[in-house]
C-alpha positions in Angstrom: 53.5 -11.8 40.0 54.8 -8.3 40.1 56.1 -6.5 37.1 59.8 -6.9 38.0 59.5 -10.7 38.2 57.6 -10.7 34.9 60.3 -8.8 33.1 63.0 -11.0 34.6 61.2 -14.2 33.4 60.6 -12.7 29.9 64.3 -11.9 29.7 65.3 -15.4 30.6 62.9 -16.7 27.9 64.3 -14.3 25.3 67.8 -15.4 26.1 66.8 -19.1 25.9 65.1 -18.6 22.5 68.1 -16.7 21.2 70.3 -19.6 22.2 68.0 -22.0 20.5 67.9 -19.9 17.3 71.7 -19.6 17.3 72.1 -23.3 17.7 69.5 -24.0 15.0 71.2 -21.6 12.6 74.6 -23.3 13.3 73.1 -26.7 12.7 71.5 -25.6 9.4 74.8 -24.0 8.3 76.7 -27.2 9.2 74.3 -29.3 7.2 74.5 -26.9 4.2 78.3 -26.8 4.3 78.3 -30.6 4.6 76.0 -30.9 1.5 78.2 -28.5 -0.4 81.3 -30.5 0.5 79.5 -33.7 -0.6 78.5 -32.1 -3.9 82.0 -30.7 -4.4 83.5 -34.1 -3.6 81.1 -35.8 -6.0 81.9 -33.2 -8.8 85.6 -33.7 -8.1 85.2 -37.5 -8.4 83.3 -37.1 -11.7 86.0 -34.7 -12.9 88.7 -37.3 -12.0 86.8 -40.0 -13.9 86.5 -37.7 -16.9 90.2 -37.0 -16.8 90.9 -40.7 -16.6 88.7 -41.4 -19.6 90.2 -38.5 -21.6 93.7 -39.8 -20.8 92.6 -43.3 -21.8 91.2 -42.0 -25.1 94.3 -39.9 -25.6 96.7 -42.8 -25.2 96.8 -43.9 -28.9 97.4 -40.4 -30.0 100.1 -40.0 -27.4 101.8 -43.1 -28.6 101.6 -41.9 -32.3 102.8 -38.5 -31.3 105.8 -39.8 -29.3 106.7 -42.2 -32.1 106.6 -39.4 -34.7 108.4 -36.9 -32.5 110.6 -38.9 -30.0 112.7 -35.9 -29.1 109.7 -34.0 -27.7 107.7 -34.5 -24.5 104.1 -35.6 -24.6 102.5 -32.2 -24.6 104.7 -30.8 -27.4 104.5 -34.0 -29.4 100.7 -33.9 -29.2 100.7 -30.3 -30.4 102.9 -31.2 -33.3 100.5 -34.1 -34.2 97.5 -31.7 -34.0 99.3 -29.3 -36.4 100.0 -32.2 -38.8 96.4 -33.4 -38.7 95.2 -29.9 -39.5 97.4 -29.8 -42.6 96.1 -33.3 -43.7 92.5 -32.2 -43.1 93.1 -29.1 -45.3 94.7 -31.1 -48.0 91.7 -33.5 -48.0 89.3 -30.5 -48.2 91.3 -29.1 -51.2 91.3 -32.5 -52.9 87.5 -32.8 -52.7 87.2 -30.2 -55.4 89.7 -32.0 -57.5 87.8 -35.3 -57.1 84.6 -33.6 -58.1 86.2 -32.2 -61.2 87.7 -35.6 -62.0 84.3 -37.3 -61.6 82.7 -34.7 -63.8 85.4 -35.2 -66.4 84.9 -39.0 -66.2 81.2 -38.7 -66.6 81.2 -36.3 -69.5 80.4 -37.9 -72.9 83.1 -37.0 -75.4 82.4 -39.8 -77.9 79.4 -42.1 -78.2 79.5 -45.1 -80.5 77.4 -48.2 -81.3 78.7 -51.5 -82.7 75.6 -52.8 -84.4 74.7 -56.2 -85.8 71.2 -57.0 -87.1 70.6 -60.5 -88.4 67.7 -60.7 -90.8 66.1 -63.2 -93.2 63.7 -62.8 -96.2 62.9 -63.9 -99.7 64.8 -62.1 -102.5 66.3 -62.8 -105.9 69.8 -61.6 -105.6 71.0 -59.5 -102.6 68.8 -56.4 -101.9 71.7 -54.9 -100.0 75.3 -54.0 -100.9 78.2 -55.9 -99.4 79.8 -52.5 -98.7 79.1 -48.9 -99.7 80.5 -45.6 -98.9 78.8 -42.2 -99.2 80.0 -38.7 -98.6 77.3 -38.0 -96.0 77.1 -39.6 -92.6 73.8 -41.3 -92.6 72.0 -42.2 -89.3 70.8 -45.8 -88.8 70.3 -45.8 -85.0 68.2 -43.2 -83.1 67.5 -42.5 -79.4 64.3 -40.5 -78.9 63.2 -38.6 -75.8 59.4 -38.5 -75.9 59.0 -37.0 -72.4 61.3 -34.0 -72.0 61.9 -33.6 -75.7 65.7 -33.5 -75.7 67.2 -33.6 -79.1 67.2 -37.0 -80.8 70.6 -38.8 -80.6 71.7 -40.0 -84.1 74.3 -42.7 -84.6 75.5 -42.6 -88.2 78.2 -43.8 -90.6 79.5 -43.0 -94.0 80.0 -46.7 -94.6 77.4 -49.4 -95.1 78.5 -53.0 -94.6 76.5 -56.3 -94.9 77.6 -59.9 -94.4 75.9 -62.6 -96.4 75.2 -65.8 -94.4 73.2 -67.6 -97.1 70.8 -67.0 -99.9 68.1 -65.8 -97.5 70.0 -64.5 -94.5 72.3 -61.6 -93.9 73.8 -59.3 -91.2 73.9 -55.6 -91.2 77.2 -55.0 -89.3 78.4 -51.4 -88.8 80.1 -49.1 -86.4 77.9 -46.0 -85.9 78.9 -42.9 -84.0 77.5 -39.6 -82.9 79.0 -36.8 -84.8 81.0 -33.9 -83.1 78.8 -31.1 -81.9 75.7 -33.4 -81.7 73.7 -34.4 -78.7 74.8 -35.8 -76.2 78.4 -35.0 -76.7 79.6 -32.6 -73.9 76.8 -33.6 -71.6 77.0 -35.8 -68.5 76.0 -39.5 -68.9 73.0 -39.1 -66.7 71.1 -37.3 -69.5 70.8 -40.7 -71.3 68.3 -41.8 -68.7 65.7 -39.5 -70.2 65.5 -41.4 -73.5 62.6 -43.8 -73.8 62.7 -45.0 -77.5 65.4 -46.5 -79.6 65.0 -47.1 -83.4 67.3 -49.5 -85.3 67.3 -49.4 -89.1 69.3 -50.5 -92.1 69.0 -49.8 -95.9 67.9 -52.2 -98.6 69.3 -50.5 -101.7 67.8 -52.8 -104.3 64.3 -53.1 -103.0 63.0 -54.5 -106.3 64.9 -57.8 -105.6 62.6 -58.5 -102.7 60.1 -61.3 -103.4 58.3 -61.0 -100.1 57.5 -57.7 -98.4 58.2 -59.2 -95.0 61.6 -59.2 -93.4 62.3 -61.3 -90.3 64.7 -59.9 -87.7 66.3 -62.8 -86.0 68.4 -60.9 -83.5 69.8 -57.5 -82.8 73.1 -57.0 -80.9 74.4 -53.6 -80.1 77.4 -52.7 -77.9 77.6 -49.0 -76.8 80.9 -47.3 -76.2 81.3 -44.0 -74.3 84.7 -42.4 -74.5 86.1 -45.5 -76.1 85.0 -47.8 -73.2 82.2 -50.3 -73.3 79.2 -48.8 -71.5 76.5 -51.3 -72.1 74.9 -53.9 -74.4 71.5 -54.3 -76.0 70.5 -57.8 -77.1 67.2 -58.7 -78.7 66.9 -62.4 -79.8 63.1 -62.6 -80.2 61.9 -62.9 -83.8 60.5 -59.6 -85.1 58.5 -59.5 -88.4 58.8 -56.2 -90.3 56.1 -55.6 -93.0 57.6 -53.5 -95.8 54.5 -53.4 -98.0 53.7 -49.7 -97.3 57.2 -48.3 -97.8 57.6 -50.5 -100.9 54.4 -49.0 -102.4 55.4 -45.5 -101.5 59.0 -45.7 -102.7 59.9 -44.1 -106.0 62.0 -45.8 -108.7 65.3 -44.5 -107.5 64.6 -44.8 -103.8 65.7 -47.5 -101.4 63.7 -48.6 -98.3 64.8 -48.7 -94.7 63.3 -51.3 -92.4 62.9 -49.8 -88.8 62.5 -51.6 -85.5 61.5 -49.5 -82.5 62.0 -50.4 -78.8 60.4 -48.5 -75.9 61.1 -48.0 -72.2 64.0 -46.5 -70.4 66.7 -47.3 -73.0 69.7 -46.6 -70.7 68.4 -48.9 -68.0 67.6 -51.6 -70.5 71.1 -51.5 -71.9 72.8 -51.5 -68.5 70.6 -54.3 -67.2 71.3 -56.4 -70.2 75.0 -55.7 -69.7 75.0 -56.8 -66.1 73.5 -60.2 -67.1 76.5 -60.9 -69.4 
């Protein structure tokens, strides 16, 4: 083969390869464009589905908006409804602070009272207690003690002493006791009562020398607690409790009276609320 023929054949081959490459590129471009069209079509279909779902979800709001604003078209009615909802949302946000203030006010202890009834029996010659007595000082007969965090002791007191005679050997100490202004827990939130783990109930026996036996039997103790004038809980103890007064009787001076004390331990607030729920 001479050189002229060689170059002629090479030229034909180059032209043939060029044609093949051009056709290949066109085929690739066609496939890419088809793929893009398919993706675009798929995205468009998804978008249409999303629009349909959005319109479906919007239907109730459109109905409400058109009922509230019948003179407006759907777009303007929906905008009016949005503005109205924004105002309502703002009012709700503002009211949350008011609700918190009201809850705080509701749960602040302003008054704390105890309606106490202690039924007891014993042996005595003549009543060792007064039917009623009034003193100038407010004397505490009920205590709540916090032995854990050492909060101040809560003292329920009264200037009046009242007893009810049932028979010659049985009586009831019946009094309304209250926490005095400025004392714990007045001004505090109710939750602080959950820290108290001891309650002491007492009553005075003025004429101790009339006792024949140094033991007093507590038949039952019933206490209703009031916070801010409303019943908050009840404490009921109906198990017989024997209180030995020998030591205080021996220690008491001639002009002193003795005070039997009955102590209860545990979370006092929980005990009271639990007993109340059983009523």
